[in-house]
C-alpha positions in Angstrom: -15.8 114.4 -28.8 -18.7 114.2 -31.2 -19.1 111.1 -33.4 -18.9 111.2 -37.2 -22.6 110.8 -37.3 -23.2 113.7 -34.9 -20.9 115.9 -37.0 -22.8 114.9 -40.2 -26.1 115.8 -38.5 -24.7 119.1 -37.4 -23.5 119.9 -40.9 -26.8 119.0 -42.6 -28.8 121.0 -40.1 -26.4 124.0 -40.5 -26.8 123.8 -44.3 -30.6 123.6 -44.0 -30.6 126.6 -41.7 -28.8 128.7 -44.3 -31.3 128.1 -47.1 -32.8 131.6 -47.6 -36.5 132.3 -46.9 -38.6 131.7 -50.0 -36.1 129.2 -51.4 -35.8 125.4 -51.4 -33.0 122.9 -51.9 -33.2 119.1 -52.5 -31.9 116.4 -50.3 -29.3 115.8 -53.1 -28.2 119.5 -53.0 -27.4 119.2 -49.3 -25.9 115.8 -49.7 -23.4 117.1 -52.3 -22.5 120.0 -50.1 -21.7 117.9 -47.0 -20.5 114.7 -48.7 -23.2 112.1 -48.0 -26.1 110.6 -49.8 -29.6 112.1 -50.4 -31.1 109.2 -48.5 -28.9 110.0 -45.5 -29.9 113.7 -45.7 -33.6 112.6 -45.8 -33.1 110.4 -42.8 -31.4 113.2 -40.9 -34.2 115.6 -41.8 -36.8 113.1 -40.7 -35.2 112.6 -37.3 -33.6 116.0 -36.6 -35.2 118.4 -39.1 -37.5 119.9 -36.4 -34.4 121.8 -35.2 -34.1 123.6 -38.5 -35.9 125.1 -41.6 -37.2 121.6 -42.6 -39.8 123.0 -45.0 -37.1 124.4 -47.3 -35.7 120.9 -48.0 -37.6 118.8 -50.6 -37.0 115.9 -52.9 -35.4 116.6 -56.4 -38.9 117.2 -57.9 -39.7 119.9 -55.3 -42.1 117.6 -53.5 -42.5 117.4 -49.8 -44.0 114.4 -48.0 -45.2 116.6 -45.1 -46.5 119.5 -47.4 -49.6 120.0 -45.3 -47.4 120.9 -42.3 -45.3 123.2 -44.5 -48.2 125.1 -46.2 -48.3 128.0 -43.8 -44.5 128.5 -43.9 -44.4 128.3 -47.7 -47.3 130.8 -48.0 -45.5 133.2 -45.6 -42.3 132.9 -47.6 -44.0 133.2 -51.0 -43.2 129.6 -52.1 -45.9 128.6 -54.5 -47.4 125.1 -54.7 -47.4 123.3 -58.0 -50.8 122.6 -59.6 -50.5 118.9 -58.7 -50.4 120.0 -55.0 -47.3 117.9 -54.1 -44.7 120.6 -53.8 -43.1 123.5 -55.6 -41.4 124.0 -58.9 -37.7 123.8 -58.2 -36.9 126.2 -61.1 -39.0 128.9 -59.5 -37.7 128.6 -55.9 -34.4 126.8 -56.0 -31.7 128.4 -53.8 -28.5 129.7 -55.4 -26.3 126.7 -54.6 -23.0 128.6 -55.0 -24.1 131.2 -52.5 -25.4 128.5 -50.1 -21.9 126.8 -50.3 -20.2 130.1 -49.6 -22.5 130.9 -46.7 -22.1 127.3 -45.3 -18.3 127.6 -45.4 -18.4 131.0 -43.8 -20.6 129.6 -41.0 -18.0 126.9 -40.3 -19.4 124.1 -42.5 -17.0 121.9 -44.5 -17.9 122.0 -48.2 -17.2 118.6 -49.7 -18.4 119.1 -53.3 -18.8 122.8 -54.2 -21.8 123.3 -56.4 -21.2 124.4 -60.0 -24.4 126.5 -60.1 -28.0 126.1 -60.7 -29.6 123.0 -62.3 
């Protein structure tokens, strides 16, 4: 039987997989969805993110520490980089959180805190 940590990792990675191409979410968005902290989501993405669409998960400002590694994927998906070169504008590329929650639940995920909508 999987541990609670294994289940959380599975839930975070499932949610990240469901972020549509050309869209991004923050660690906090995923944390609210699965019922954990943004730091925990960040740690899960750092250790297990290679198994998912890691380039679609940023910090709240749309910045990505490993942006150089993500540039090709972002370009292919039409995600534009901010003038400061650190990430993307969330308002331009933020995923529809209500839709993500519905897709997550339909895929077997357990929604803890359904999003009210866009920031």
